[in-house]
C-alpha positions in Angstrom: 0.0 0.0 0.0 1.3 3.4 -0.9 1.3 6.5 1.3 -0.5 9.2 -0.6 1.1 12.0 1.5 4.4 11.2 -0.2 3.1 12.2 -3.6 3.6 15.8 -4.7 0.7 15.4 -7.1 -1.6 14.7 -4.1 -0.3 17.9 -2.3 -1.0 19.9 -5.4 -4.5 18.4 -5.7 -5.2 19.2 -2.1 -4.0 22.8 -2.6 -6.2 23.2 -5.7 -9.2 21.9 -3.7 -8.6 24.5 -0.9 -8.2 27.2 -3.6 -11.4 26.2 -5.3 -13.4 26.3 -2.1 -12.0 29.8 -1.3 -12.6 31.0 -4.9 -16.2 29.8 -5.0 -17.3 31.3 -1.6 -18.4 34.6 -3.2 -20.1 33.1 -6.3 -23.8 34.0 -6.6 -26.1 32.1 -4.2 -28.1 30.7 -7.1 -25.0 28.8 -8.2 -24.5 26.9 -4.9 -26.1 23.8 -6.5 -24.7 24.5 -9.9 -21.2 25.6 -10.8 -20.1 25.9 -7.2 -21.0 22.3 -6.5 -19.5 21.0 -9.7 -16.2 22.9 -9.3 -15.8 21.7 -5.8 -16.7 18.1 -6.6 -14.2 18.1 -9.6 -11.5 19.7 -7.4 -11.8 17.2 -4.5 -12.1 14.3 -6.8 -8.5 14.9 -7.9 -6.8 14.2 -4.6 -9.4 11.8 -3.3 -8.9 9.5 -6.3 -5.2 9.6 -5.8 -5.8 8.5 -2.2 -8.1 5.8 -3.2 -5.7 4.5 -5.8 -2.9 4.5 -3.2 -5.0 2.1 -1.2 -5.3 -0.4 -4.1 -3.1 -3.5 -4.4 -1.8 -3.3 -8.0 -0.1 -0.8 -10.2 -2.9 -1.2 -12.7 -5.5 -0.2 -10.2 -3.4 2.8 -9.0 -2.9 3.9 -12.6 -6.7 3.7 -13.2 -7.4 6.0 -10.3 -4.8 8.4 -11.5 -6.5 8.5 -14.9 -9.8 9.2 -13.1 -8.0 12.1 -11.3 -6.8 13.4 -14.6 -10.4 13.4 -15.9 -11.5 15.4 -12.9 -8.7 17.9 -13.6 -9.9 18.3 -17.2 -13.4 18.8 -15.9 -12.2 21.4 -13.4 -10.3 23.2 -16.1 -13.6 23.7 -18.1 -15.4 24.9 -15.0 -12.7 27.6 -14.4 -13.2 28.8 -18.0 -17.0 28.8 -17.5 -16.7 30.7 -14.2 -14.4 33.3 -15.8 -16.7 33.7 -18.7 -19.7 34.1 -16.4 -17.8 36.8 -14.5 -17.6 34.8 -11.3 -13.8 34.6 -11.4 -11.6 37.6 -12.2 -8.8 37.2 -14.7 -6.0 36.9 -12.1 -7.9 34.3 -10.0 -8.7 32.4 -13.2 -5.1 32.5 -14.4 -3.7 31.3 -11.0 -6.2 28.4 -10.7 -5.8 27.5 -14.4 -2.0 27.3 -14.1 -2.3 25.0 -11.1 -4.8 22.8 -12.9 -2.5 22.6 -15.9 0.4 21.7 -13.6 -1.5 18.9 -11.9 -2.6 17.5 -15.3 1.0 17.4 -16.4 2.1 15.9 -13.1 -0.6 13.2 -13.3 0.4 12.4 -16.8 4.0 12.0 -15.8 3.1 9.7 -12.9 0.8 7.6 -15.1 3.5 7.2 -17.7 5.9 6.0 -15.0 3.7 3.2 -13.7 
């Protein structure tokens, strides 16, 4: 069994999740069950799938959960674009979050290719 805390990609995923929660606090109330919920779910799915994969027995299972995390990162990337285009995220907040999402996607891809 792997220790998820030893993976930098998990740390980045956790950081992104915290950033998304903070960034979405001031979104319009009518979006609580819409884009806020979707962004938060996509964000916390990244590190939680890494954690779940670490608890699996085989490299193939671990790899599968990393791929799921990558899909959640792709989904979050779209939601950041949507939030910016709707005027919920300012350009600077969008750029910072989008850079982190891009970094985790690349990090996940590198780890997937190593397994």
